[in-house]
All heavy atoms as atom14 arrays in JSON, in Angstrom:
{
  "sequence": "MDIITFQSVWTVTVFACFIGIVWWAFGKNRKSRFEDDANLVFADEAETSSKEQGVTK",
  "atom14_mask": [
    [1, 1, 1, 1, 1, 1, 1, 1, 0, 0, 0, 0, 0, 0],
    [1, 1, 1, 1, 1, 1, 1, 1, 0, 0, 0, 0, 0, 0],
    [1, 1, 1, 1, 1, 1, 1, 1, 0, 0, 0, 0, 0, 0],
    [1, 1, 1, 1, 1, 1, 1, 1, 0, 0, 0, 0, 0, 0],
    [1, 1, 1, 1, 1, 1, 1, 0, 0, 0, 0, 0, 0, 0],
    [1, 1, 1, 1, 1, 1, 1, 1, 1, 1, 1, 0, 0, 0],
    [1, 1, 1, 1, 1, 1, 1, 1, 1, 0, 0, 0, 0, 0],
    [1, 1, 1, 1, 1, 1, 0, 0, 0, 0, 0, 0, 0, 0],
    [1, 1, 1, 1, 1, 1, 1, 0, 0, 0, 0, 0, 0, 0],
    [1, 1, 1, 1, 1, 1, 1, 1, 1, 1, 1, 1, 1, 1],
    [1, 1, 1, 1, 1, 1, 1, 0, 0, 0, 0, 0, 0, 0],
    [1, 1, 1, 1, 1, 1, 1, 0, 0, 0, 0, 0, 0, 0],
    [1, 1, 1, 1, 1, 1, 1, 0, 0, 0, 0, 0, 0, 0],
    [1, 1, 1, 1, 1, 1, 1, 0, 0, 0, 0, 0, 0, 0],
    [1, 1, 1, 1, 1, 1, 1, 1, 1, 1, 1, 0, 0, 0],
    [1, 1, 1, 1, 1, 0, 0, 0, 0, 0, 0, 0, 0, 0],
    [1, 1, 1, 1, 1, 1, 0, 0, 0, 0, 0, 0, 0, 0],
    [1, 1, 1, 1, 1, 1, 1, 1, 1, 1, 1, 0, 0, 0],
    [1, 1, 1, 1, 1, 1, 1, 1, 0, 0, 0, 0, 0, 0],
    [1, 1, 1, 1, 0, 0, 0, 0, 0, 0, 0, 0, 0, 0],
    [1, 1, 1, 1, 1, 1, 1, 1, 0, 0, 0, 0, 0, 0],
    [1, 1, 1, 1, 1, 1, 1, 0, 0, 0, 0, 0, 0, 0],
    [1, 1, 1, 1, 1, 1, 1, 1, 1, 1, 1, 1, 1, 1],
    [1, 1, 1, 1, 1, 1, 1, 1, 1, 1, 1, 1, 1, 1],
    [1, 1, 1, 1, 1, 0, 0, 0, 0, 0, 0, 0, 0, 0],
    [1, 1, 1, 1, 1, 1, 1, 1, 1, 1, 1, 0, 0, 0],
    [1, 1, 1, 1, 0, 0, 0, 0, 0, 0, 0, 0, 0, 0],
    [1, 1, 1, 1, 1, 1, 1, 1, 1, 0, 0, 0, 0, 0],
    [1, 1, 1, 1, 1, 1, 1, 1, 0, 0, 0, 0, 0, 0],
    [1, 1, 1, 1, 1, 1, 1, 1, 1, 1, 1, 0, 0, 0],
    [1, 1, 1, 1, 1, 1, 1, 1, 1, 0, 0, 0, 0, 0],
    [1, 1, 1, 1, 1, 1, 0, 0, 0, 0, 0, 0, 0, 0],
    [1, 1, 1, 1, 1, 1, 1, 1, 1, 1, 1, 0, 0, 0],
    [1, 1, 1, 1, 1, 1, 1, 1, 1, 1, 1, 0, 0, 0],
    [1, 1, 1, 1, 1, 1, 1, 1, 1, 0, 0, 0, 0, 0],
    [1, 1, 1, 1, 1, 1, 1, 1, 0, 0, 0, 0, 0, 0],
    [1, 1, 1, 1, 1, 1, 1, 1, 0, 0, 0, 0, 0, 0],
    [1, 1, 1, 1, 1, 0, 0, 0, 0, 0, 0, 0, 0, 0],
    [1, 1, 1, 1, 1, 1, 1, 1, 0, 0, 0, 0, 0, 0],
    [1, 1, 1, 1, 1, 1, 1, 1, 0, 0, 0, 0, 0, 0],
    [1, 1, 1, 1, 1, 1, 1, 0, 0, 0, 0, 0, 0, 0],
    [1, 1, 1, 1, 1, 1, 1, 1, 1, 1, 1, 0, 0, 0],
    [1, 1, 1, 1, 1, 0, 0, 0, 0, 0, 0, 0, 0, 0],
    [1, 1, 1, 1, 1, 1, 1, 1, 0, 0, 0, 0, 0, 0],
    [1, 1, 1, 1, 1, 1, 1, 1, 1, 0, 0, 0, 0, 0],
    [1, 1, 1, 1, 1, 0, 0, 0, 0, 0, 0, 0, 0, 0],
    [1, 1, 1, 1, 1, 1, 1, 1, 1, 0, 0, 0, 0, 0],
    [1, 1, 1, 1, 1, 1, 1, 0, 0, 0, 0, 0, 0, 0],
    [1, 1, 1, 1, 1, 1, 0, 0, 0, 0, 0, 0, 0, 0],
    [1, 1, 1, 1, 1, 1, 0, 0, 0, 0, 0, 0, 0, 0],
    [1, 1, 1, 1, 1, 1, 1, 1, 1, 0, 0, 0, 0, 0],
    [1, 1, 1, 1, 1, 1, 1, 1, 1, 0, 0, 0, 0, 0],
    [1, 1, 1, 1, 1, 1, 1, 1, 1, 0, 0, 0, 0, 0],
    [1, 1, 1, 1, 0, 0, 0, 0, 0, 0, 0, 0, 0, 0],
    [1, 1, 1, 1, 1, 1, 1, 0, 0, 0, 0, 0, 0, 0],
    [1, 1, 1, 1, 1, 1, 1, 0, 0, 0, 0, 0, 0, 0],
    [1, 1, 1, 1, 1, 1, 1, 1, 1, 0, 0, 0, 0, 0]
  ],
  "atom14_positions": [
    [[138.18, -53.62, -183.56], [137.41, -53.54, -182.33], [137.94, -54.59, -181.37], [137.76, -55.78, -181.57], [135.93, -53.77, -182.65], [135.02, -53.56, -181.5], [133.33, -53.57, -182.13], [132.46, -53.13, -180.69], [0.0, 0.0, 0.0], [0.0, 0.0, 0.0], [0.0, 0.0, 0.0], [0.0, 0.0, 0.0], [0.0, 0.0, 0.0], [0.0, 0.0, 0.0]],
    [[138.58, -54.14, -180.34], [139.15, -55.08, -179.38], [138.13, -55.42, -178.3], [137.03, -54.89, -178.27], [140.45, -54.52, -178.79], [140.24, -53.21, -178.07], [139.2, -52.55, -178.32], [141.09, -52.84, -177.24], [0.0, 0.0, 0.0], [0.0, 0.0, 0.0], [0.0, 0.0, 0.0], [0.0, 0.0, 0.0], [0.0, 0.0, 0.0], [0.0, 0.0, 0.0]],
    [[138.5, -56.3, -177.42], [137.58, -56.81, -176.4], [137.18, -55.73, -175.39], [136.05, -55.74, -174.89], [138.18, -58.06, -175.7], [137.13, -58.77, -174.85], [139.37, -57.67, -174.85], [136.1, -59.46, -175.65], [0.0, 0.0, 0.0], [0.0, 0.0, 0.0], [0.0, 0.0, 0.0], [0.0, 0.0, 0.0], [0.0, 0.0, 0.0], [0.0, 0.0, 0.0]],
    [[138.05, -54.81, -175.09], [137.73, -53.76, -174.12], [136.64, -52.84, -174.67], [135.71, -52.45, -173.95], [138.99, -52.97, -173.74], [139.97, -53.9, -173.02], [138.66, -51.78, -172.88], [141.32, -53.29, -172.74], [0.0, 0.0, 0.0], [0.0, 0.0, 0.0], [0.0, 0.0, 0.0], [0.0, 0.0, 0.0], [0.0, 0.0, 0.0], [0.0, 0.0, 0.0]],
    [[136.71, -52.52, -175.94], [135.67, -51.7, -176.56], [134.33, -52.44, -176.57], [133.28, -51.85, -176.28], [136.07, -51.33, -178.0], [137.36, -50.71, -177.97], [135.08, -50.39, -178.62], [0.0, 0.0, 0.0], [0.0, 0.0, 0.0], [0.0, 0.0, 0.0], [0.0, 0.0, 0.0], [0.0, 0.0, 0.0], [0.0, 0.0, 0.0], [0.0, 0.0, 0.0]],
    [[134.38, -53.72, -176.91], [133.16, -54.52, -176.91], [132.54, -54.58, -175.52], [131.32, -54.43, -175.36], [133.46, -55.93, -177.41], [132.27, -56.84, -177.37], [131.23, -56.69, -178.26], [132.19, -57.84, -176.41], [130.12, -57.52, -178.22], [131.09, -58.67, -176.35], [130.06, -58.51, -177.26], [0.0, 0.0, 0.0], [0.0, 0.0, 0.0], [0.0, 0.0, 0.0]],
    [[133.35, -54.77, -174.48], [132.84, -54.82, -173.11], [132.25, -53.48, -172.69], [131.22, -53.43, -171.99], [133.95, -55.24, -172.15], [134.33, -56.7, -172.29], [135.52, -57.07, -171.41], [136.25, -56.21, -170.91], [135.73, -58.37, -171.25], [0.0, 0.0, 0.0], [0.0, 0.0, 0.0], [0.0, 0.0, 0.0], [0.0, 0.0, 0.0], [0.0, 0.0, 0.0]],
    [[132.86, -52.39, -173.11], [132.33, -51.07, -172.78], [130.99, -50.83, -173.45], [130.04, -50.33, -172.82], [133.32, -49.98, -173.22], [134.54, -50.13, -172.53], [0.0, 0.0, 0.0], [0.0, 0.0, 0.0], [0.0, 0.0, 0.0], [0.0, 0.0, 0.0], [0.0, 0.0, 0.0], [0.0, 0.0, 0.0], [0.0, 0.0, 0.0], [0.0, 0.0, 0.0]],
    [[130.88, -51.2, -174.72], [129.62, -51.04, -175.43], [128.55, -51.93, -174.81], [127.4, -51.52, -174.63], [129.81, -51.35, -176.93], [128.48, -51.45, -177.65], [130.69, -50.3, -177.58], [0.0, 0.0, 0.0], [0.0, 0.0, 0.0], [0.0, 0.0, 0.0], [0.0, 0.0, 0.0], [0.0, 0.0, 0.0], [0.0, 0.0, 0.0], [0.0, 0.0, 0.0]],
    [[128.9, -53.14, -174.44], [127.95, -54.07, -173.82], [127.47, -53.52, -172.47], [126.28, -53.6, -172.16], [128.58, -55.44, -173.66], [127.65, -56.44, -173.04], [127.75, -56.98, -171.8], [126.46, -56.98, -173.61], [126.7, -57.84, -171.58], [125.89, -57.85, -172.67], [125.83, -56.8, -174.83], [124.72, -58.54, -172.91], [124.65, -57.5, -175.07], [124.12, -58.36, -174.12]],
    [[128.36, -52.97, -171.68], [127.99, -52.41, -170.38], [127.02, -51.24, -170.55], [126.02, -51.16, -169.82], [129.25, -51.94, -169.62], [130.11, -53.05, -169.45], [128.9, -51.35, -168.28], [0.0, 0.0, 0.0], [0.0, 0.0, 0.0], [0.0, 0.0, 0.0], [0.0, 0.0, 0.0], [0.0, 0.0, 0.0], [0.0, 0.0, 0.0], [0.0, 0.0, 0.0]],
    [[127.28, -50.37, -171.48], [126.39, -49.23, -171.72], [125.04, -49.72, -172.23], [123.98, -49.2, -171.82], [127.04, -48.24, -172.71], [126.06, -47.18, -173.17], [128.27, -47.6, -172.08], [0.0, 0.0, 0.0], [0.0, 0.0, 0.0], [0.0, 0.0, 0.0], [0.0, 0.0, 0.0], [0.0, 0.0, 0.0], [0.0, 0.0, 0.0], [0.0, 0.0, 0.0]],
    [[125.02, -50.73, -173.08], [123.77, -51.28, -173.6], [122.92, -51.9, -172.49], [121.71, -51.65, -172.39], [124.05, -52.33, -174.68], [124.83, -51.74, -175.7], [122.77, -52.89, -175.26], [0.0, 0.0, 0.0], [0.0, 0.0, 0.0], [0.0, 0.0, 0.0], [0.0, 0.0, 0.0], [0.0, 0.0, 0.0], [0.0, 0.0, 0.0], [0.0, 0.0, 0.0]],
    [[123.54, -52.68, -171.63], [122.81, -53.32, -170.53], [122.31, -52.27, -169.54], [121.18, -52.37, -169.04], [123.7, -54.38, -169.84], [123.07, -54.87, -168.56], [123.97, -55.53, -170.78], [0.0, 0.0, 0.0], [0.0, 0.0, 0.0], [0.0, 0.0, 0.0], [0.0, 0.0, 0.0], [0.0, 0.0, 0.0], [0.0, 0.0, 0.0], [0.0, 0.0, 0.0]],
    [[123.1, -51.25, -169.28], [122.67, -50.19, -168.38], [121.49, -49.43, -168.97], [120.54, -49.09, -168.25], [123.84, -49.24, -168.09], [123.5, -48.16, -167.11], [123.27, -48.45, -165.78], [123.39, -46.84, -167.52], [122.93, -47.46, -164.86], [123.07, -45.84, -166.62], [122.84, -46.16, -165.29], [0.0, 0.0, 0.0], [0.0, 0.0, 0.0], [0.0, 0.0, 0.0]],
    [[121.51, -49.17, -170.27], [120.39, -48.47, -170.91], [119.12, -49.33, -170.84], [118.02, -48.8, -170.62], [120.74, -48.14, -172.36], [0.0, 0.0, 0.0], [0.0, 0.0, 0.0], [0.0, 0.0, 0.0], [0.0, 0.0, 0.0], [0.0, 0.0, 0.0], [0.0, 0.0, 0.0], [0.0, 0.0, 0.0], [0.0, 0.0, 0.0], [0.0, 0.0, 0.0]],
    [[119.25, -50.63, -171.02], [118.09, -51.53, -170.89], [117.55, -51.51, -169.46], [116.33, -51.5, -169.25], [118.47, -52.94, -171.29], [118.72, -53.15, -173.06], [0.0, 0.0, 0.0], [0.0, 0.0, 0.0], [0.0, 0.0, 0.0], [0.0, 0.0, 0.0], [0.0, 0.0, 0.0], [0.0, 0.0, 0.0], [0.0, 0.0, 0.0], [0.0, 0.0, 0.0]],
    [[118.43, -51.51, -168.49], [118.01, -51.45, -167.09], [117.24, -50.17, -166.8], [116.18, -50.19, -166.17], [119.23, -51.56, -166.18], [118.91, -51.38, -164.73], [118.29, -52.37, -164.01], [119.23, -50.19, -164.09], [117.99, -52.2, -162.66], [118.94, -50.01, -162.75], [118.32, -51.02, -162.03], [0.0, 0.0, 0.0], [0.0, 0.0, 0.0], [0.0, 0.0, 0.0]],
    [[117.75, -49.05, -167.26], [117.08, -47.77, -167.05], [115.72, -47.77, -167.74], [114.72, -47.28, -167.2], [117.96, -46.6, -167.56], [119.23, -46.49, -166.7], [117.19, -45.28, -167.57], [118.97, -46.2, -165.25], [0.0, 0.0, 0.0], [0.0, 0.0, 0.0], [0.0, 0.0, 0.0], [0.0, 0.0, 0.0], [0.0, 0.0, 0.0], [0.0, 0.0, 0.0]],
    [[115.64, -48.37, -168.94], [114.37, -48.46, -169.64], [113.34, -49.29, -168.89], [112.17, -48.93, -168.82], [0.0, 0.0, 0.0], [0.0, 0.0, 0.0], [0.0, 0.0, 0.0], [0.0, 0.0, 0.0], [0.0, 0.0, 0.0], [0.0, 0.0, 0.0], [0.0, 0.0, 0.0], [0.0, 0.0, 0.0], [0.0, 0.0, 0.0], [0.0, 0.0, 0.0]],
    [[113.77, -50.4, -168.31], [112.85, -51.25, -167.54], [112.38, -50.54, -166.28], [111.2, -50.6, -165.93], [113.52, -52.59, -167.22], [113.69, -53.4, -168.5], [112.72, -53.37, -166.19], [114.54, -54.64, -168.34], [0.0, 0.0, 0.0], [0.0, 0.0, 0.0], [0.0, 0.0, 0.0], [0.0, 0.0, 0.0], [0.0, 0.0, 0.0], [0.0, 0.0, 0.0]],
    [[113.27, -49.85, -165.61], [112.89, -49.09, -164.41], [111.91, -47.98, -164.78], [110.91, -47.77, -164.09], [114.14, -48.53, -163.7], [113.76, -47.52, -162.63], [114.96, -49.66, -163.1], [0.0, 0.0, 0.0], [0.0, 0.0, 0.0], [0.0, 0.0, 0.0], [0.0, 0.0, 0.0], [0.0, 0.0, 0.0], [0.0, 0.0, 0.0], [0.0, 0.0, 0.0]],
    [[112.17, -47.28, -165.88], [111.27, -46.21, -166.32], [109.9, -46.78, -166.67], [108.87, -46.2, -166.34], [111.89, -45.51, -167.53], [111.03, -44.44, -168.11], [110.73, -43.22, -167.55], [110.34, -44.49, -169.35], [109.89, -42.52, -168.4], [109.65, -43.28, -169.51], [110.27, -45.44, -170.36], [108.89, -43.01, -170.63], [109.5, -45.16, -171.47], [108.82, -43.96, -171.59]],
    [[109.86, -47.95, -167.32], [108.58, -48.58, -167.67], [107.83, -49.02, -166.41], [106.62, -48.81, -166.31], [108.85, -49.79, -168.57], [107.63, -50.59, -168.83], [106.66, -50.34, -169.75], [107.22, -51.78, -168.15], [105.68, -51.3, -169.69], [106.0, -52.2, -168.72], [107.78, -52.54, -167.12], [105.34, -53.34, -168.28], [107.11, -53.67, -166.71], [105.91, -54.06, -167.28]],
    [[108.53, -49.61, -165.46], [107.87, -50.15, -164.27], [107.32, -49.05, -163.37], [106.27, -49.23, -162.75], [108.86, -51.02, -163.48], [0.0, 0.0, 0.0], [0.0, 0.0, 0.0], [0.0, 0.0, 0.0], [0.0, 0.0, 0.0], [0.0, 0.0, 0.0], [0.0, 0.0, 0.0], [0.0, 0.0, 0.0], [0.0, 0.0, 0.0], [0.0, 0.0, 0.0]],
    [[108.0, -47.95, -163.28], [107.56, -46.88, -162.4], [106.8, -45.77, -163.15], [106.57, -44.71, -162.59], [108.75, -46.28, -161.65], [109.28, -47.2, -160.59], [110.46, -47.91, -160.8], [108.59, -47.4, -159.41], [110.95, -48.77, -159.84], [109.07, -48.26, -158.44], [110.25, -48.95, -158.67], [0.0, 0.0, 0.0], [0.0, 0.0, 0.0], [0.0, 0.0, 0.0]],
    [[106.39, -46.04, -164.36], [105.61, -45.07, -165.12], [104.25, -44.87, -164.48], [103.65, -45.79, -163.91], [0.0, 0.0, 0.0], [0.0, 0.0, 0.0], [0.0, 0.0, 0.0], [0.0, 0.0, 0.0], [0.0, 0.0, 0.0], [0.0, 0.0, 0.0], [0.0, 0.0, 0.0], [0.0, 0.0, 0.0], [0.0, 0.0, 0.0], [0.0, 0.0, 0.0]],
    [[103.72, -43.68, -164.58], [102.46, -43.34, -163.91], [101.26, -44.06, -164.53], [100.29, -44.35, -163.85], [102.23, -41.83, -163.96], [103.22, -41.09, -163.11], [102.93, -39.62, -163.08], [103.97, -38.94, -162.21], [103.69, -37.55, -162.01], [0.0, 0.0, 0.0], [0.0, 0.0, 0.0], [0.0, 0.0, 0.0], [0.0, 0.0, 0.0], [0.0, 0.0, 0.0]],
    [[101.31, -44.37, -165.81], [100.17, -45.02, -166.43], [100.07, -46.49, -166.07], [99.06, -47.13, -166.35], [100.21, -44.85, -167.96], [101.48, -45.39, -168.56], [102.43, -45.7, -167.87], [101.5, -45.5, -169.88], [0.0, 0.0, 0.0], [0.0, 0.0, 0.0], [0.0, 0.0, 0.0], [0.0, 0.0, 0.0], [0.0, 0.0, 0.0], [0.0, 0.0, 0.0]],
    [[101.05, -47.08, -165.45], [101.01, -48.49, -165.05], [100.69, -48.67, -163.56], [100.47, -49.77, -163.11], [102.35, -49.15, -165.32], [102.8, -49.07, -166.75], [103.34, -50.36, -167.23], [103.97, -50.39, -168.51], [103.47, -49.97, -169.65], [102.32, -49.39, -169.67], [104.12, -50.09, -170.77], [0.0, 0.0, 0.0], [0.0, 0.0, 0.0], [0.0, 0.0, 0.0]],
    [[100.62, -47.59, -162.81], [100.43, -47.69, -161.37], [99.1, -48.36, -161.01], [99.06, -49.24, -160.15], [100.49, -46.3, -160.74], [100.4, -46.31, -159.25], [100.55, -44.93, -158.66], [100.49, -45.01, -157.16], [100.63, -43.71, -156.53], [0.0, 0.0, 0.0], [0.0, 0.0, 0.0], [0.0, 0.0, 0.0], [0.0, 0.0, 0.0], [0.0, 0.0, 0.0]],
    [[98.03, -48.0, -161.67], [96.73, -48.59, -161.33], [96.7, -50.08, -161.66], [96.11, -50.87, -160.92], [95.61, -47.86, -162.06], [95.75, -48.02, -163.46], [0.0, 0.0, 0.0], [0.0, 0.0, 0.0], [0.0, 0.0, 0.0], [0.0, 0.0, 0.0], [0.0, 0.0, 0.0], [0.0, 0.0, 0.0], [0.0, 0.0, 0.0], [0.0, 0.0, 0.0]],
    [[97.34, -50.47, -162.76], [97.36, -51.9, -163.11], [98.14, -52.7, -162.07], [97.73, -53.79, -161.67], [97.96, -52.1, -164.48], [98.02, -53.56, -164.85], [98.58, -53.78, -166.23], [98.72, -55.22, -166.42], [99.68, -55.75, -167.11], [100.58, -55.01, -167.69], [99.76, -57.05, -167.24], [0.0, 0.0, 0.0], [0.0, 0.0, 0.0], [0.0, 0.0, 0.0]],
    [[99.29, -52.19, -161.65], [100.09, -52.9, -160.65], [99.36, -52.97, -159.31], [99.46, -53.97, -158.6], [101.46, -52.24, -160.48], [102.4, -52.5, -161.63], [103.39, -51.59, -161.94], [102.3, -53.64, -162.39], [104.27, -51.82, -162.98], [103.16, -53.88, -163.45], [104.15, -52.97, -163.74], [0.0, 0.0, 0.0], [0.0, 0.0, 0.0], [0.0, 0.0, 0.0]],
    [[98.62, -51.93, -158.95], [97.86, -51.97, -157.7], [96.73, -53.0, -157.79], [96.46, -53.71, -156.83], [97.3, -50.59, -157.38], [98.36, -49.62, -156.9], [97.81, -48.23, -156.66], [96.63, -47.97, -157.0], [98.56, -47.4, -156.14], [0.0, 0.0, 0.0], [0.0, 0.0, 0.0], [0.0, 0.0, 0.0], [0.0, 0.0, 0.0], [0.0, 0.0, 0.0]],
    [[96.07, -53.07, -158.94], [95.03, -54.08, -159.13], [95.61, -55.49, -159.05], [95.01, -56.39, -158.46], [94.32, -53.88, -160.46], [93.5, -52.61, -160.51], [93.2, -52.06, -159.43], [93.17, -52.17, -161.63], [0.0, 0.0, 0.0], [0.0, 0.0, 0.0], [0.0, 0.0, 0.0], [0.0, 0.0, 0.0], [0.0, 0.0, 0.0], [0.0, 0.0, 0.0]],
    [[96.76, -55.69, -159.69], [97.41, -57.0, -159.65], [97.86, -57.37, -158.24], [97.8, -58.53, -157.86], [98.6, -57.03, -160.6], [98.17, -56.97, -162.06], [96.97, -57.19, -162.32], [99.03, -56.71, -162.91], [0.0, 0.0, 0.0], [0.0, 0.0, 0.0], [0.0, 0.0, 0.0], [0.0, 0.0, 0.0], [0.0, 0.0, 0.0], [0.0, 0.0, 0.0]],
    [[98.29, -56.39, -157.46], [98.74, -56.66, -156.1], [97.58, -57.08, -155.21], [97.73, -57.91, -154.31], [99.43, -55.43, -155.51], [0.0, 0.0, 0.0], [0.0, 0.0, 0.0], [0.0, 0.0, 0.0], [0.0, 0.0, 0.0], [0.0, 0.0, 0.0], [0.0, 0.0, 0.0], [0.0, 0.0, 0.0], [0.0, 0.0, 0.0], [0.0, 0.0, 0.0]],
    [[96.4, -56.54, -155.45], [95.22, -56.87, -154.64], [94.47, -58.09, -155.15], [93.49, -58.51, -154.53], [94.28, -55.67, -154.57], [94.89, -54.54, -153.78], [95.61, -54.78, -152.81], [94.61, -53.33, -154.19], [0.0, 0.0, 0.0], [0.0, 0.0, 0.0], [0.0, 0.0, 0.0], [0.0, 0.0, 0.0], [0.0, 0.0, 0.0], [0.0, 0.0, 0.0]],
    [[94.91, -58.68, -156.23], [94.23, -59.82, -156.81], [94.25, -61.03, -155.87], [93.3, -61.81, -155.85], [94.89, -60.19, -158.14], [94.18, -61.21, -159.0], [92.8, -60.68, -159.39], [94.99, -61.49, -160.24], [0.0, 0.0, 0.0], [0.0, 0.0, 0.0], [0.0, 0.0, 0.0], [0.0, 0.0, 0.0], [0.0, 0.0, 0.0], [0.0, 0.0, 0.0]],
    [[95.27, -61.16, -155.08], [95.37, -62.28, -154.14], [94.26, -62.2, -153.09], [93.67, -63.22, -152.72], [96.75, -62.26, -153.44], [96.86, -63.38, -152.44], [97.86, -62.35, -154.46], [0.0, 0.0, 0.0], [0.0, 0.0, 0.0], [0.0, 0.0, 0.0], [0.0, 0.0, 0.0], [0.0, 0.0, 0.0], [0.0, 0.0, 0.0], [0.0, 0.0, 0.0]],
    [[93.94, -61.02, -152.63], [92.94, -60.85, -151.6], [91.52, -60.96, -152.14], [90.59, -61.24, -151.4], [93.12, -59.51, -150.9], [94.5, -59.35, -150.31], [95.37, -58.39, -150.79], [94.92, -60.18, -149.3], [96.63, -58.25, -150.25], [96.18, -60.05, -148.75], [97.04, -59.09, -149.24], [0.0, 0.0, 0.0], [0.0, 0.0, 0.0], [0.0, 0.0, 0.0]],
    [[91.32, -60.75, -153.42], [89.99, -60.81, -154.01], [89.46, -62.24, -154.0], [88.27, -62.46, -153.92], [90.01, -60.27, -155.42], [0.0, 0.0, 0.0], [0.0, 0.0, 0.0], [0.0, 0.0, 0.0], [0.0, 0.0, 0.0], [0.0, 0.0, 0.0], [0.0, 0.0, 0.0], [0.0, 0.0, 0.0], [0.0, 0.0, 0.0], [0.0, 0.0, 0.0]],
    [[90.32, -63.22, -154.08], [89.9, -64.62, -154.12], [89.38, -65.09, -152.76], [88.52, -65.96, -152.71], [91.07, -65.49, -154.56], [90.65, -66.92, -154.82], [89.54, -67.1, -155.37], [91.4, -67.83, -154.47], [0.0, 0.0, 0.0], [0.0, 0.0, 0.0], [0.0, 0.0, 0.0], [0.0, 0.0, 0.0], [0.0, 0.0, 0.0], [0.0, 0.0, 0.0]],
    [[89.84, -64.52, -151.67], [89.45, -64.97, -150.34], [87.96, -64.72, -150.08], [87.32, -65.5, -149.41], [90.29, -64.28, -149.29], [91.73, -64.74, -149.29], [92.55, -64.03, -148.24], [91.99, -63.22, -147.49], [93.74, -64.31, -148.18], [0.0, 0.0, 0.0], [0.0, 0.0, 0.0], [0.0, 0.0, 0.0], [0.0, 0.0, 0.0], [0.0, 0.0, 0.0]],
    [[87.42, -63.66, -150.59], [86.02, -63.33, -150.33], [85.08, -64.27, -151.08], [83.95, -64.48, -150.66], [85.75, -61.89, -150.74], [0.0, 0.0, 0.0], [0.0, 0.0, 0.0], [0.0, 0.0, 0.0], [0.0, 0.0, 0.0], [0.0, 0.0, 0.0], [0.0, 0.0, 0.0], [0.0, 0.0, 0.0], [0.0, 0.0, 0.0], [0.0, 0.0, 0.0]],
    [[85.52, -64.87, -152.16], [84.66, -65.72, -152.96], [84.58, -67.16, -152.46], [83.66, -67.88, -152.78], [85.15, -65.72, -154.4], [85.05, -64.35, -155.06], [85.65, -64.34, -156.44], [86.05, -65.42, -156.92], [85.71, -63.27, -157.05], [0.0, 0.0, 0.0], [0.0, 0.0, 0.0], [0.0, 0.0, 0.0], [0.0, 0.0, 0.0], [0.0, 0.0, 0.0]],
    [[85.55, -67.62, -151.68], [85.54, -69.0, -151.22], [84.65, -69.14, -150.01], [84.55, -68.28, -149.16], [86.97, -69.46, -150.86], [87.47, -68.62, -149.84], [87.87, -69.42, -152.07], [0.0, 0.0, 0.0], [0.0, 0.0, 0.0], [0.0, 0.0, 0.0], [0.0, 0.0, 0.0], [0.0, 0.0, 0.0], [0.0, 0.0, 0.0], [0.0, 0.0, 0.0]],
    [[83.97, -70.25, -149.92], [83.12, -70.52, -148.77], [83.9, -71.28, -147.71], [84.99, -71.77, -147.96], [81.89, -71.32, -149.19], [82.29, -72.61, -149.62], [0.0, 0.0, 0.0], [0.0, 0.0, 0.0], [0.0, 0.0, 0.0], [0.0, 0.0, 0.0], [0.0, 0.0, 0.0], [0.0, 0.0, 0.0], [0.0, 0.0, 0.0], [0.0, 0.0, 0.0]],
    [[83.32, -71.43, -146.55], [84.02, -72.1, -145.46], [84.18, -73.6, -145.73], [85.08, -74.24, -145.22], [83.3, -71.89, -144.14], [81.98, -72.41, -144.23], [0.0, 0.0, 0.0], [0.0, 0.0, 0.0], [0.0, 0.0, 0.0], [0.0, 0.0, 0.0], [0.0, 0.0, 0.0], [0.0, 0.0, 0.0], [0.0, 0.0, 0.0], [0.0, 0.0, 0.0]],
    [[83.31, -74.19, -146.54], [83.41, -75.61, -146.87], [84.61, -75.89, -147.76], [85.2, -76.96, -147.68], [82.15, -76.1, -147.56], [80.95, -76.15, -146.68], [79.76, -76.68, -147.43], [78.51, -76.7, -146.57], [77.35, -77.19, -147.29], [0.0, 0.0, 0.0], [0.0, 0.0, 0.0], [0.0, 0.0, 0.0], [0.0, 0.0, 0.0], [0.0, 0.0, 0.0]],
    [[84.97, -74.94, -148.61], [86.08, -75.15, -149.54], [87.44, -75.0, -148.87], [88.43, -75.45, -149.4], [85.97, -74.15, -150.7], [84.77, -74.42, -151.57], [84.62, -73.36, -152.64], [85.48, -72.47, -152.72], [83.65, -73.42, -153.41], [0.0, 0.0, 0.0], [0.0, 0.0, 0.0], [0.0, 0.0, 0.0], [0.0, 0.0, 0.0], [0.0, 0.0, 0.0]],
    [[87.48, -74.38, -147.73], [88.75, -74.18, -147.04], [89.1, -75.41, -146.22], [88.28, -75.93, -145.5], [88.68, -72.96, -146.14], [88.51, -71.66, -146.9], [88.38, -70.48, -145.96], [88.33, -70.64, -144.75], [88.32, -69.3, -146.52], [0.0, 0.0, 0.0], [0.0, 0.0, 0.0], [0.0, 0.0, 0.0], [0.0, 0.0, 0.0], [0.0, 0.0, 0.0]],
    [[90.32, -75.86, -146.37], [90.79, -76.99, -145.59], [90.36, -78.33, -146.17], [89.61, -78.4, -147.15], [0.0, 0.0, 0.0], [0.0, 0.0, 0.0], [0.0, 0.0, 0.0], [0.0, 0.0, 0.0], [0.0, 0.0, 0.0], [0.0, 0.0, 0.0], [0.0, 0.0, 0.0], [0.0, 0.0, 0.0], [0.0, 0.0, 0.0], [0.0, 0.0, 0.0]],
    [[90.81, -79.38, -145.56], [90.51, -80.73, -146.02], [89.46, -81.33, -145.08], [89.6, -81.3, -143.87], [91.78, -81.6, -146.04], [91.46, -83.02, -146.43], [92.83, -80.99, -146.93], [0.0, 0.0, 0.0], [0.0, 0.0, 0.0], [0.0, 0.0, 0.0], [0.0, 0.0, 0.0], [0.0, 0.0, 0.0], [0.0, 0.0, 0.0], [0.0, 0.0, 0.0]],
    [[88.42, -81.88, -145.64], [87.4, -82.54, -144.81], [87.67, -84.03, -144.75], [88.12, -84.64, -145.72], [86.0, -82.31, -145.4], [85.97, -82.8, -146.74], [85.64, -80.83, -145.38], [0.0, 0.0, 0.0], [0.0, 0.0, 0.0], [0.0, 0.0, 0.0], [0.0, 0.0, 0.0], [0.0, 0.0, 0.0], [0.0, 0.0, 0.0], [0.0, 0.0, 0.0]],
    [[87.42, -84.61, -143.61], [87.67, -86.05, -143.41], [86.38, -86.79, -143.26], [85.41, -86.36, -142.8], [88.54, -86.28, -142.17], [89.93, -85.76, -142.37], [90.75, -86.1, -141.16], [92.16, -85.55, -141.34], [93.02, -85.84, -140.25], [0.0, 0.0, 0.0], [0.0, 0.0, 0.0], [0.0, 0.0, 0.0], [0.0, 0.0, 0.0], [0.0, 0.0, 0.0]]
  ]
}
């Protein structure tokens, strides 16, 4: 097994992993979880009061 064969096998392996990650990320059963995680930043704003925002002197 020479280096060119090893590099070819490695390239195909990395490409297959990339396709697997893309398939996992864009799967339909994960869409609702990703949308919930994306809106998590905005959920915290409604819970804070005006006293907690900013620095008081």
